[in-house]
C-alpha positions as a Markdown table, in Angstrom:
| # | Residue | x | y | z |
|---|---|---|---|---|
| 1 | Met | 6.0 | 0.5 | 23.4 |
| 2 | Leu | 7.2 | 3.7 | 21.8 |
| 3 | Pro | 8.9 | 3.4 | 18.4 |
| 4 | Arg | 11.2 | 6.4 | 18.8 |
| 5 | Thr | 14.6 | 6.1 | 20.5 |
| 6 | Thr | 14.7 | 8.8 | 23.1 |
| 7 | Gln | 11.2 | 8.3 | 24.5 |
| 8 | Ser | 11.6 | 4.5 | 24.5 |
| 9 | Ile | 15.0 | 4.6 | 26.3 |
| 10 | Ala | 13.7 | 7.0 | 28.9 |
| 11 | Thr | 10.8 | 4.7 | 29.5 |
| 12 | Met | 13.2 | 1.7 | 29.7 |
| 13 | Leu | 15.4 | 3.4 | 32.3 |
| 14 | Thr | 12.7 | 4.9 | 34.5 |
| 15 | Ser | 9.6 | 2.5 | 34.2 |
| 16 | Lys | 7.5 | 5.6 | 33.4 |
| 17 | Tyr | 5.4 | 6.4 | 30.4 |
| 18 | Pro | 6.4 | 9.5 | 28.3 |
| 19 | Ala | 3.7 | 11.7 | 29.8 |
| 20 | Glu | 5.1 | 10.8 | 33.2 |
| 21 | His | 8.9 | 11.1 | 32.6 |
| 22 | Gly | 8.4 | 14.1 | 30.3 |
| 23 | Val | 10.3 | 12.9 | 27.2 |
| 24 | Met | 7.6 | 13.4 | 24.5 |
| 25 | Glu | 9.8 | 14.0 | 21.5 |
| 26 | Ile | 12.9 | 12.5 | 20.0 |
| 27 | Gly | 16.0 | 14.3 | 21.3 |
| 28 | Gln | 14.2 | 15.8 | 24.2 |
| 29 | Pro | 16.1 | 15.6 | 27.5 |
| 30 | Leu | 15.0 | 13.5 | 30.5 |
| 31 | Gly | 14.4 | 15.7 | 33.6 |
| 32 | His | 16.6 | 15.2 | 36.7 |
| 33 | Ala | 13.5 | 14.7 | 38.8 |
| 34 | Asn | 13.2 | 11.2 | 37.3 |
| 35 | Leu | 14.8 | 8.3 | 39.1 |
| 36 | Thr | 16.7 | 6.0 | 36.8 |
| 37 | Leu | 17.8 | 2.4 | 37.0 |
| 38 | Ala | 21.5 | 3.5 | 37.0 |
| 39 | Glu | 20.9 | 5.8 | 40.0 |
| 40 | Ile | 19.2 | 3.0 | 42.0 |
| 41 | Leu | 21.9 | 0.5 | 41.2 |
| 42 | Gly | 24.7 | 3.0 | 41.9 |
| 43 | Lys | 23.3 | 3.6 | 45.4 |
| 44 | Ala | 23.1 | -0.2 | 45.8 |
| 45 | Gly | 26.9 | -0.4 | 45.3 |
| 46 | Tyr | 27.0 | -1.2 | 41.6 |
| 47 | Arg | 29.5 | 0.3 | 39.2 |
| 48 | Thr | 27.4 | 1.8 | 36.4 |
| 49 | Ala | 28.6 | 2.2 | 32.8 |
| 50 | Ala | 27.0 | 2.8 | 29.4 |
| 51 | Val | 28.0 | 2.8 | 25.8 |
| 52 | Ser | 25.6 | 4.4 | 23.2 |
| 53 | Ala | 26.1 | 4.6 | 19.5 |
| 54 | Asn | 23.0 | 6.6 | 19.0 |
| 55 | Pro | 23.4 | 10.4 | 19.2 |
| 56 | Val | 19.8 | 10.9 | 20.4 |
| 57 | Ala | 20.4 | 8.7 | 23.4 |
| 58 | Gly | 23.2 | 10.2 | 25.4 |
| 59 | Pro | 24.1 | 13.0 | 27.8 |
| 60 | Leu | 22.4 | 15.7 | 25.6 |
| 61 | Gln | 19.2 | 13.8 | 26.3 |
| 62 | Gly | 19.9 | 13.4 | 30.0 |
| 63 | Leu | 20.1 | 9.6 | 29.7 |
| 64 | Asp | 23.5 | 9.6 | 31.5 |
| 65 | Gln | 21.8 | 10.1 | 34.9 |
| 66 | Gly | 23.3 | 7.7 | 37.4 |
| 67 | Phe | 26.1 | 6.4 | 35.2 |
| 68 | Glu | 29.7 | 6.8 | 36.4 |
| 69 | Thr | 30.9 | 6.2 | 32.9 |
| 70 | Phe | 28.9 | 7.1 | 29.7 |
| 71 | Val | 30.6 | 6.7 | 26.4 |
| 72 | Asp | 28.5 | 8.5 | 23.8 |
| 73 | Arg | 28.5 | 8.7 | 20.0 |
| 74 | Lys | 30.9 | 11.7 | 19.9 |
| 75 | Gln | 33.4 | 9.8 | 22.0 |
| 76 | Leu | 33.0 | 6.7 | 19.8 |
| 77 | Asn | 33.5 | 8.8 | 16.7 |
| 78 | His | 36.7 | 10.2 | 18.2 |
| 79 | Arg | 38.2 | 7.0 | 19.5 |
| 80 | Tyr | 37.3 | 4.7 | 16.6 |
| 81 | Gly | 37.0 | 6.9 | 13.5 |
| 82 | Leu | 33.2 | 6.5 | 13.0 |
| 83 | Thr | 31.5 | 8.5 | 10.3 |
| 84 | Arg | 28.3 | 6.6 | 9.8 |
| 85 | Pro | 25.5 | 7.5 | 9.8 |
| 86 | Leu | 26.4 | 11.1 | 10.6 |
| 87 | Asp | 28.1 | 13.5 | 8.3 |
| 88 | Ala | 29.8 | 11.3 | 5.7 |
| 89 | Pro | 28.5 | 9.0 | 2.9 |
| 90 | Val | 31.1 | 6.3 | 3.3 |
| 91 | Pro | 32.1 | 4.5 | 6.5 |
| 92 | Ala | 35.7 | 4.8 | 7.7 |
| 93 | Gly | 37.4 | 2.9 | 10.4 |
| 94 | Met | 35.2 | 0.6 | 12.6 |
| 95 | Gly | 31.5 | 0.3 | 12.1 |
| 96 | Pro | 29.3 | 1.5 | 15.0 |
| 97 | Ala | 28.6 | -1.9 | 16.4 |
| 98 | Glu | 32.3 | -2.8 | 16.4 |
| 99 | Ala | 33.0 | 0.4 | 18.3 |
| 100 | Val | 30.3 | -0.4 | 20.9 |
| 101 | Thr | 31.7 | -3.9 | 21.4 |
| 102 | Ala | 35.3 | -2.7 | 21.6 |
| 103 | Glu | 34.4 | -0.1 | 24.3 |
| 104 | Ser | 32.3 | -2.6 | 26.2 |
| 105 | Leu | 35.1 | -5.2 | 26.3 |
| 106 | Arg | 37.4 | -2.5 | 27.6 |
| 107 | Ile | 35.0 | -1.7 | 30.4 |
| 108 | Leu | 34.5 | -5.4 | 31.2 |
| 109 | Glu | 38.3 | -5.9 | 31.5 |
| 110 | Glu | 38.7 | -3.0 | 34.0 |
| 111 | Asp | 39.7 | -4.1 | 37.5 |
| 112 | Asp | 36.9 | -3.1 | 39.9 |
| 113 | Pro | 35.6 | -5.4 | 42.6 |
| 114 | Arg | 32.1 | -3.9 | 42.5 |
| 115 | Pro | 29.2 | -5.6 | 40.6 |
| 116 | Leu | 28.7 | -4.0 | 37.2 |
| 117 | Phe | 25.7 | -2.6 | 35.5 |
| 118 | Leu | 26.6 | -2.2 | 31.8 |
| 119 | Trp | 24.1 | -0.8 | 29.4 |
| 120 | Leu | 24.8 | -1.0 | 25.7 |
| 121 | Leu | 22.9 | 0.7 | 22.9 |
| 122 | Tyr | 23.9 | -0.6 | 19.5 |
| 123 | Met | 22.6 | 1.6 | 16.6 |
| 124 | Asp | 22.7 | -1.1 | 13.9 |
| 125 | Pro | 20.5 | -2.1 | 12.2 |
| 126 | His | 19.4 | 1.4 | 11.3 |
| 127 | Trp | 18.6 | 3.1 | 8.0 |
| 128 | Asp | 20.6 | 3.6 | 5.9 |
| 129 | Tyr | 21.5 | -0.1 | 6.0 |
| 130 | Asn | 25.2 | -0.4 | 5.3 |
| 131 | Pro | 26.7 | -3.6 | 6.8 |
| 132 | Pro | 30.5 | -3.9 | 6.6 |
| 133 | Ala | 32.4 | -6.7 | 5.0 |
| 134 | Pro | 32.1 | -9.7 | 5.1 |
| 135 | Phe | 28.4 | -9.3 | 6.1 |
| 136 | Asn | 27.6 | -7.3 | 3.0 |
| 137 | Glu | 28.6 | -10.1 | 0.6 |
| 138 | Ile | 25.0 | -11.3 | 0.5 |
| 139 | Val | 23.7 | -7.9 | -0.8 |
| 140 | Asp | 22.3 | -7.5 | -4.2 |
| 141 | Trp | 24.3 | -4.4 | -5.3 |
| 142 | Gln | 21.9 | -3.7 | -8.2 |
| 143 | Ile | 20.3 | -1.2 | -5.7 |
| 144 | Phe | 23.6 | 0.6 | -5.2 |
| 145 | Asp | 22.6 | 3.7 | -7.2 |
| 146 | Phe | 19.3 | 3.9 | -5.3 |
| 147 | Tyr | 21.1 | 3.6 | -2.0 |
| 148 | Lys | 23.9 | 6.0 | -2.9 |
| 149 | Ala | 21.4 | 8.7 | -4.1 |
| 150 | Met | 19.5 | 8.3 | -0.8 |
| 151 | Arg | 22.7 | 9.2 | 1.1 |
| 152 | Arg | 23.7 | 12.1 | -1.1 |
| 153 | Phe | 20.3 | 13.7 | -1.3 |
| 154 | Pro | 18.7 | 13.7 | 2.1 |
| 155 | Ser | 15.7 | 15.6 | 0.8 |
| 156 | Ser | 14.6 | 12.4 | -1.0 |
| 157 | Lys | 14.0 | 10.6 | 2.3 |
| 158 | Pro | 10.2 | 11.2 | 2.3 |
| 159 | Thr | 10.1 | 9.7 | -1.2 |
| 160 | Val | 11.8 | 6.6 | 0.1 |
| 161 | Tyr | 10.0 | 6.3 | 3.4 |
| 162 | Phe | 6.5 | 6.6 | 1.9 |
| 163 | Asp | 7.2 | 5.1 | -1.5 |
| 164 | Leu | 6.0 | 8.2 | -3.3 |
| 165 | Asn | 7.6 | 7.2 | -6.6 |
| 166 | Gly | 7.3 | 3.4 | -6.3 |
| 167 | Arg | 11.1 | 2.7 | -6.0 |
| 168 | Ser | 11.0 | 1.7 | -2.4 |
| 169 | Ser | 8.5 | -1.1 | -3.0 |
| 170 | Ala | 10.4 | -2.2 | -6.1 |
| 171 | Ala | 13.7 | -2.5 | -4.1 |
| 172 | Arg | 12.1 | -4.0 | -1.0 |
| 173 | Arg | 13.6 | -7.5 | -1.3 |
| 174 | Pro | 17.3 | -6.4 | -1.8 |
| 175 | Ile | 17.0 | -3.7 | 0.8 |
| 176 | Ser | 15.5 | -6.2 | 3.3 |
| 177 | Lys | 18.7 | -8.2 | 2.6 |
| 178 | Leu | 20.7 | -5.2 | 3.7 |
| 179 | Tyr | 18.7 | -5.0 | 6.9 |
| 180 | Asp | 19.2 | -8.8 | 7.5 |
| 181 | Ala | 22.9 | -8.3 | 6.9 |
| 182 | Glu | 23.1 | -5.6 | 9.5 |
| 183 | Ile | 21.3 | -7.9 | 12.0 |
| 184 | Arg | 24.0 | -10.5 | 11.4 |
| 185 | Tyr | 26.7 | -7.9 | 11.8 |
| 186 | Thr | 25.3 | -6.7 | 15.1 |
| 187 | Asp | 24.6 | -10.2 | 16.3 |
| 188 | Ala | 28.2 | -11.1 | 15.7 |
| 189 | Met | 29.4 | -8.0 | 17.7 |
| 190 | Ile | 27.1 | -8.7 | 20.6 |
| 191 | Gly | 28.4 | -12.3 | 20.5 |
| 192 | His | 31.9 | -11.1 | 21.4 |
| 193 | Val | 30.5 | -9.3 | 24.5 |
| 194 | Met | 28.5 | -12.4 | 25.5 |
| 195 | Ala | 31.6 | -14.6 | 25.1 |
| 196 | Ser | 33.6 | -12.3 | 27.4 |
| 197 | Ile | 30.8 | -12.4 | 30.0 |
| 198 | Ala | 30.4 | -16.1 | 29.8 |
| 199 | Ala | 34.1 | -16.6 | 30.3 |
| 200 | Asn | 34.6 | -14.2 | 33.2 |
| 201 | Arg | 31.1 | -13.3 | 34.7 |
| 202 | Ala | 29.1 | -16.5 | 34.2 |
| 203 | Glu | 26.5 | -15.5 | 36.8 |
| 204 | Thr | 25.5 | -12.3 | 35.0 |
| 205 | Leu | 21.9 | -11.3 | 34.3 |
| 206 | Leu | 21.8 | -10.6 | 30.6 |
| 207 | Ile | 18.9 | -8.8 | 28.9 |
| 208 | Leu | 18.5 | -8.3 | 25.2 |
| 209 | Thr | 15.8 | -5.9 | 24.0 |
| 210 | Ser | 15.3 | -2.9 | 21.7 |
| 211 | Asp | 14.1 | 0.6 | 21.7 |
| 212 | His | 11.9 | 0.0 | 18.6 |
| 213 | Gly | 11.4 | -2.2 | 15.6 |
| 214 | Glu | 11.5 | -1.3 | 11.9 |
| 215 | Ser | 9.0 | -1.2 | 9.1 |
| 216 | Leu | 10.2 | -2.7 | 5.8 |
| 217 | Gly | 7.2 | -1.7 | 3.7 |
| 218 | Glu | 4.4 | -3.1 | 5.9 |
| 219 | His | 1.4 | -0.8 | 5.7 |
| 220 | Gly | 3.2 | 1.3 | 3.1 |
| 221 | Tyr | 5.9 | 2.5 | 5.4 |
| 222 | Phe | 9.5 | 1.8 | 4.3 |
| 223 | Tyr | 12.8 | 1.5 | 6.1 |
| 224 | Gln | 11.8 | 3.7 | 9.1 |
| 225 | His | 10.0 | 3.7 | 12.5 |
| 226 | Gly | 8.1 | 6.0 | 14.7 |
| 227 | Ala | 5.4 | 7.6 | 12.5 |
| 228 | Leu | 3.0 | 4.6 | 12.7 |
| 229 | Ala | 2.0 | 2.2 | 15.5 |
| 230 | Tyr | 1.8 | -1.1 | 13.7 |
| 231 | Gln | 3.6 | -4.2 | 15.0 |
| 232 | Pro | 6.8 | -4.0 | 12.8 |
| 233 | Cys | 7.7 | -0.8 | 14.7 |
| 234 | Met | 6.2 | -1.8 | 18.1 |
| 235 | His | 6.9 | -5.5 | 18.6 |
| 236 | Ile | 10.4 | -5.9 | 20.0 |
| 237 | Pro | 12.4 | -8.8 | 21.5 |
| 238 | Met | 12.8 | -9.1 | 25.3 |
| 239 | Ile | 15.1 | -11.9 | 26.3 |
| 240 | Phe | 16.3 | -12.6 | 29.8 |
| 241 | Ser | 19.2 | -15.0 | 30.7 |
| 242 | Gln | 20.8 | -15.9 | 34.0 |
| 243 | Pro | 22.4 | -19.3 | 34.3 |
| 244 | Gly | 21.0 | -21.4 | 37.1 |
| 245 | Arg | 18.2 | -18.9 | 37.9 |
| 246 | Ile | 16.1 | -18.3 | 34.8 |
| 247 | Pro | 14.9 | -21.5 | 33.1 |
| 248 | Glu | 16.2 | -21.7 | 29.5 |
| 249 | Gly | 13.9 | -21.9 | 26.5 |
| 250 | Thr | 10.8 | -20.6 | 28.2 |
| 251 | Arg | 8.5 | -18.3 | 26.2 |
| 252 | Ile | 6.1 | -16.1 | 28.1 |
| 253 | Asp | 3.1 | -15.4 | 25.9 |
| 254 | Leu | 1.7 | -12.5 | 27.9 |
| 255 | Pro | 1.6 | -8.8 | 27.1 |
| 256 | Val | 4.8 | -7.2 | 28.5 |
| 257 | Ser | 6.6 | -4.0 | 27.7 |
| 258 | Asn | 10.0 | -2.4 | 28.1 |
| 259 | Ile | 8.4 | -0.3 | 30.9 |
| 260 | Asp | 8.6 | -3.5 | 33.0 |
| 261 | Leu | 12.4 | -3.7 | 32.9 |
| 262 | Val | 13.3 | -1.7 | 36.0 |
| 263 | Pro | 11.1 | -3.4 | 38.5 |
| 264 | Thr | 11.9 | -6.8 | 37.0 |
| 265 | Ile | 15.7 | -6.2 | 37.1 |
| 266 | Leu | 15.6 | -5.0 | 40.7 |
| 267 | Ser | 13.5 | -8.0 | 41.8 |
| 268 | Val | 15.7 | -10.5 | 40.1 |
| 269 | Leu | 18.8 | -8.9 | 41.7 |
| 270 | Gly | 17.2 | -8.8 | 45.1 |
| 271 | Ile | 17.4 | -5.0 | 45.4 |
| 272 | Pro | 14.4 | -3.3 | 47.0 |
| 273 | Ala | 12.9 | -0.4 | 45.1 |
| 274 | Pro | 13.6 | 3.0 | 46.9 |
| 275 | Pro | 10.7 | 4.4 | 48.8 |
| 276 | Glu | 10.4 | 7.3 | 46.3 |
| 277 | Ala | 10.2 | 5.0 | 43.3 |
| 278 | Asp | 6.7 | 4.9 | 41.7 |
| 279 | Phe | 7.1 | 2.5 | 38.7 |
| 280 | Ser | 4.4 | 2.2 | 36.1 |
| 281 | Gly | 5.7 | -1.1 | 34.9 |
| 282 | Leu | 5.2 | -4.5 | 36.4 |
| 283 | Asn | 7.6 | -6.9 | 38.1 |
| 284 | Leu | 7.9 | -9.9 | 35.7 |
| 285 | Ser | 10.3 | -11.9 | 37.9 |
| 286 | Pro | 7.6 | -14.3 | 39.2 |
| 287 | Ile | 6.9 | -15.6 | 35.7 |
| 288 | Leu | 10.6 | -15.4 | 34.7 |
| 289 | Leu | 11.9 | -17.4 | 37.7 |
| 290 | Asn | 8.9 | -19.8 | 38.0 |
| 291 | Pro | 7.2 | -19.9 | 34.5 |
| 292 | Ser | 5.2 | -23.1 | 35.5 |
| 293 | Lys | 3.4 | -21.2 | 38.2 |
| 294 | Thr | 0.1 | -19.5 | 37.5 |
| 295 | Ser | 0.8 | -15.8 | 36.8 |
| 296 | Ser | -1.0 | -13.1 | 38.8 |
| 297 | Ser | -4.0 | -11.5 | 37.3 |
| 298 | Lys | -2.2 | -8.2 | 37.4 |
| 299 | Ile | 0.0 | -9.6 | 34.5 |
| 300 | Thr | -2.4 | -11.8 | 32.7 |
| 301 | Asp | -5.3 | -9.3 | 32.6 |
| 302 | Arg | -3.2 | -6.2 | 31.9 |
| 303 | Ile | -3.6 | -3.8 | 29.0 |
| 304 | Val | -0.3 | -2.6 | 27.5 |
| 305 | Thr | -0.3 | 0.8 | 25.9 |
| 306 | Gly | 2.0 | 2.5 | 23.3 |
| 307 | Glu | 2.1 | 5.5 | 21.1 |
| 308 | Ser | 3.8 | 6.6 | 17.9 |
| 309 | Gly | 6.3 | 9.4 | 17.6 |
| 310 | Thr | 5.6 | 12.7 | 16.1 |
| 311 | Ala | 5.3 | 12.7 | 12.3 |
| 312 | Leu | 8.1 | 14.9 | 11.1 |
| 313 | Tyr | 7.4 | 14.8 | 7.3 |
| 314 | Pro | 4.3 | 16.6 | 5.9 |
| 315 | Glu | 4.7 | 14.4 | 2.8 |
| 316 | Asn | 3.7 | 11.4 | 4.8 |
| 317 | Pro | 0.4 | 10.2 | 3.3 |
| 318 | Leu | -0.2 | 7.9 | 6.3 |
| 319 | Arg | -0.5 | 10.7 | 8.9 |
| 320 | Ala | -3.1 | 13.4 | 9.0 |
| 321 | Ile | -1.7 | 15.5 | 11.8 |
| 322 | Gly | 1.9 | 16.1 | 12.8 |
| 323 | Gly | 4.8 | 18.5 | 13.3 |
| 324 | Arg | 8.0 | 19.2 | 15.0 |
| 325 | Asp | 8.5 | 19.8 | 18.7 |
| 326 | Ser | 9.9 | 23.3 | 18.2 |
| 327 | Ala | 6.7 | 24.2 | 16.4 |
| 328 | Asp | 8.5 | 25.6 | 13.4 |
| 329 | Leu | 6.7 | 23.0 | 11.2 |
| 330 | Gln | 3.2 | 21.7 | 11.7 |
| 331 | Phe | 0.8 | 20.1 | 9.2 |
| 332 | Val | -2.7 | 18.8 | 8.8 |
| 333 | Arg | -4.0 | 16.7 | 5.9 |
| 334 | Asp | -7.5 | 15.8 | 4.8 |
| 335 | Gln | -8.5 | 13.6 | 1.8 |
| 336 | Arg | -7.3 | 16.2 | -0.7 |
| 337 | Trp | -5.4 | 19.1 | 0.9 |
| 338 | Ala | -2.2 | 19.4 | 3.0 |
| 339 | Leu | -1.6 | 22.5 | 5.0 |
| 340 | Val | 2.0 | 23.0 | 6.1 |
| 341 | Gln | 2.9 | 25.8 | 8.5 |
| 342 | Arg | 6.5 | 26.7 | 8.5 |
| 343 | His | 7.8 | 29.5 | 10.7 |
| 344 | Asp | 5.6 | 32.5 | 9.8 |
| 345 | Arg | 4.0 | 31.3 | 6.6 |
| 346 | Ala | 1.4 | 28.7 | 5.6 |
| 347 | Glu | 1.6 | 26.7 | 2.5 |
| 348 | Leu | -1.3 | 24.7 | 0.8 |
| 349 | Phe | -0.8 | 21.6 | -1.4 |
| 350 | Asp | -3.2 | 19.4 | -3.3 |
| 351 | His | -1.5 | 16.1 | -2.3 |
| 352 | Thr | -3.7 | 14.1 | -4.7 |
| 353 | Val | -1.8 | 15.5 | -7.7 |
| 354 | Asp | 1.3 | 16.8 | -5.8 |
| 355 | Pro | 2.4 | 14.1 | -3.4 |
| 356 | Met | 5.9 | 15.6 | -2.8 |
| 357 | Leu | 4.2 | 18.9 | -1.8 |
| 358 | Thr | 6.2 | 21.1 | -4.2 |
| 359 | Asn | 3.5 | 23.4 | -5.7 |
| 360 | Asp | 2.1 | 25.9 | -3.1 |
| 361 | Val | -1.4 | 26.9 | -4.1 |
| 362 | Ser | -2.3 | 28.8 | -0.9 |
| 363 | Ala | -2.7 | 32.1 | -2.9 |
| 364 | Asp | -5.5 | 30.5 | -4.9 |
| 365 | His | -7.5 | 29.2 | -1.8 |
| 366 | Pro | -7.1 | 31.8 | 1.0 |
| 367 | Glu | -10.4 | 30.8 | 2.7 |
| 368 | Leu | -9.4 | 27.1 | 2.8 |
| 369 | Val | -6.0 | 28.1 | 4.3 |
| 370 | Glu | -7.8 | 30.0 | 7.1 |
| 371 | Gln | -10.1 | 27.1 | 7.7 |
| 372 | Leu | -7.3 | 24.6 | 8.0 |
| 373 | Leu | -5.2 | 26.9 | 10.1 |
| 374 | Ala | -8.0 | 27.2 | 12.5 |
| 375 | Gly | -8.2 | 23.5 | 12.8 |
| 376 | Leu | -4.4 | 23.2 | 13.2 |
| 377 | Asp | -4.5 | 25.8 | 16.1 |
| 378 | Arg | -7.0 | 23.5 | 17.9 |
| 379 | Arg | -4.7 | 20.6 | 17.7 |
| 380 | Pro | -1.4 | 20.7 | 19.6 |
| 381 | Leu | 1.5 | 18.6 | 18.2 |
| 382 | Phe | 0.7 | 16.0 | 20.8 |
| 383 | Ala | -2.8 | 15.4 | 19.3 |
| 384 | Gly | -1.4 | 13.8 | 16.1 |
| 385 | Arg | 0.1 | 10.7 | 17.8 |
| 386 | Trp | -1.3 | 7.3 | 17.2 |
| 387 | Arg | -2.0 | 5.4 | 20.4 |
| 388 | Thr | -2.4 | 1.7 | 20.9 |
| 389 | Ala | -3.7 | -0.7 | 23.6 |
| 390 | Arg | -3.4 | -4.4 | 23.6 |
| 391 | Asp | -4.1 | -7.4 | 25.8 |
| 392 | Gly | -3.0 | -10.9 | 25.3 |
| 393 | Arg | -4.8 | -11.2 | 22.0 |
| 394 | Phe | -6.3 | -8.0 | 20.6 |
| 395 | Lys | -4.8 | -4.7 | 19.7 |
| 396 | Ala | -6.6 | -1.4 | 19.2 |
| 397 | Ile | -5.2 | 1.7 | 17.4 |
| 398 | Arg | -6.5 | 5.2 | 17.9 |
| 399 | Ile | -5.7 | 7.3 | 14.8 |
| 400 | Pro | -6.3 | 11.1 | 14.7 |
| 401 | Glu | -7.4 | 12.4 | 11.3 |
| 402 | Ala | -8.5 | 15.8 | 10.1 |
| 403 | Glu | -12.1 | 14.7 | 10.3 |
| 404 | Gly | -11.9 | 13.1 | 13.8 |
| 405 | Ile | -10.6 | 9.9 | 15.3 |
| 406 | Arg | -10.4 | 6.6 | 13.3 |
| 407 | Trp | -10.2 | 3.3 | 15.2 |
| 408 | Glu | -8.7 | 0.0 | 14.0 |
| 409 | Leu | -8.8 | -3.4 | 15.8 |
| 410 | Tyr | -6.7 | -6.5 | 15.1 |
| 411 | Asp | -6.7 | -10.0 | 16.4 |
| 412 | Leu | -2.9 | -10.6 | 16.8 |
| 413 | Glu | -3.4 | -14.3 | 17.5 |
| 414 | Glu | -5.1 | -14.9 | 14.1 |
| 415 | Asp | -3.7 | -11.9 | 12.2 |
| 416 | Pro | -0.2 | -11.0 | 13.5 |
| 417 | Leu | 0.6 | -9.0 | 10.4 |
| 418 | Glu | -2.4 | -6.7 | 11.0 |
| 419 | Thr | -3.9 | -7.2 | 7.6 |
| 420 | Thr | -7.6 | -7.4 | 8.6 |
| 421 | Asp | -9.3 | -4.6 | 10.6 |
| 422 | Ile | -12.1 | -6.1 | 12.7 |
| 423 | Ala | -13.2 | -2.9 | 14.4 |
| 424 | Glu | -16.7 | -3.0 | 13.0 |
| 425 | Arg | -17.2 | -6.7 | 13.5 |
| 426 | Glu | -15.9 | -6.7 | 17.1 |
| 427 | Ala | -17.4 | -3.4 | 18.3 |
| 428 | Ser | -17.8 | -4.6 | 21.9 |
| 429 | Ile | -14.1 | -5.5 | 22.2 |
| 430 | Leu | -13.1 | -2.2 | 20.7 |
| 431 | Asp | -15.3 | -0.3 | 23.1 |
| 432 | Arg | -13.3 | -1.6 | 26.1 |
| 433 | Phe | -10.1 | -0.4 | 24.5 |
| 434 | Lys | -11.6 | 2.9 | 23.5 |
| 435 | Val | -12.5 | 3.8 | 27.1 |
| 436 | Tyr | -9.0 | 2.9 | 28.3 |
| 437 | Leu | -7.2 | 4.8 | 25.5 |
| 438 | Glu | -9.3 | 7.9 | 25.8 |
| 439 | Glu | -8.4 | 8.1 | 29.5 |
| 440 | Val | -4.7 | 7.6 | 28.7 |
| 441 | Thr | -4.8 | 10.3 | 26.0 |
| 442 | Gln | -6.5 | 12.8 | 28.2 |
| 443 | Glu | -4.0 | 12.2 | 31.1 |
| 444 | Ala | -1.1 | 12.5 | 28.7 |
| 445 | Ala | -2.4 | 15.7 | 27.2 |
| 446 | Ala | -2.8 | 17.2 | 30.7 |
| 447 | Arg | 0.9 | 16.4 | 31.5 |
| 448 | Ser | 2.4 | 17.4 | 28.1 |
| 449 | Ala | 2.3 | 21.2 | 28.7 |
| 450 | Ala | 5.2 | 21.3 | 31.1 |
| 451 | Arg | 8.2 | 19.8 | 29.2 |
| 452 | Pro | 11.9 | 20.5 | 29.8 |
| 453 | Ala | 13.6 | 22.5 | 27.1 |
| 454 | Ser | 16.4 | 20.9 | 25.1 |
| 455 | Gly | 19.9 | 21.8 | 26.3 |
| 456 | Asp | 21.4 | 22.1 | 22.8 |
| 457 | Gln | 18.6 | 22.3 | 20.3 |
| 458 | Glu | 20.8 | 23.2 | 17.4 |
| 459 | Glu | 23.1 | 20.1 | 17.9 |
| 460 | Ile | 20.1 | 17.8 | 18.5 |
| 461 | Glu | 18.4 | 19.1 | 15.3 |
| 462 | Arg | 21.6 | 18.5 | 13.3 |
| 463 | Gln | 21.7 | 14.9 | 14.5 |
| 464 | Leu | 18.0 | 14.3 | 13.8 |
| 465 | Lys | 18.5 | 15.5 | 10.2 |
| 466 | Ala | 21.5 | 13.3 | 9.7 |
| 467 | Leu | 19.5 | 10.3 | 11.0 |
| 468 | Gly | 16.6 | 11.0 | 8.6 |
| 469 | Tyr | 14.1 | 11.9 | 11.3 |
| 470 | Ile | 13.3 | 15.4 | 10.1 |
| 471 | Ala | 13.4 | 17.1 | 6.8 |
| 472 | Glu | 16.4 | 19.2 | 5.7 |
């Protein structure tokens, strides 16, 4: 699982890990050498259509490959008067989820005899949480000033995400209500699409899943996703439904991932994979269609891997190494110092007394700056990612720090909230994951050098700033 939209969607549509399909950063385009689910279904006679409310999951990112129709965020903005979350502090016209639903219903009503593959990407719920009426009636509006300031002053986002002034944790309960209200809003909008399908296409294979989760303060990370690799950001729903074929109410308690979607969908639909396909995911159809049968060891004994996104805020106290893909911002932190390299200058901060990194003291410590710069040069942006591996019970996390690699291990069966690190107590279990993750990390590092350039980097960066993924 990958808690960043572009990488996760690329994996979802190709059954490839980021190091394989080449999308290593948010907003980065998928190369045309990749084979997508839409391309396979199109060649099999399907009409292919997509509606995406997320500006970093569209044609600019190459995710329209194989789709006859792709309605992206710009088109939704134009057709339905959307202004949220980009560019304007107050929503006008429809909300994003309503627009996705309206466009989806239009596509479903079109007269075309071919079978339809329709991929929908709802952006809600997403920070900043702003559900429309009547769903916002449950909200405690005592946090309105806090919420409004967040929208008006984007530079305060690191303060919110990492609780640098204590206000995020203080507002956790009412803001969580906002998040829940957005879920209710989106659920209602998806319900309209499902009602149309049930009335007119009852035999349809329906899949509900997500590109990532959301952290609502767990492990000190608030109202965001991507920087860390704990379960709130990594653990997503994956629900399959097809009347008469997939048994209802069955829960499969095995490690699965969105990388399994393409081979599973093709198998359920009875479409053979093309000879050139080389999926990294597994076909889950045997346990979907016959859950009472014993699953193959390939599924039951597998280890599922994941990784964090790049940490784009040097103020983040939870990440020791990070940066931006264009390499105009990189940082490294140890227990006291944070070195931030911006363009052609390096800044040094004592984050123990200056958590917002406002007082550059590089002139007072030139030797320390040189030392930290040397360490930064040895670490490509890729090196700062957190990596995870899990089986049916345990989850290991590989965490790069300035002093080396730190490991954590959790028993998700006994400790689903990941509150107790058992790495020291269960060293033999951790060792098995260590070997596996080090191999994955080395392979990914070898592949990461050759990555396609973004088609419109300026537009992508504008969208990332508006979404709160990078600093202003």
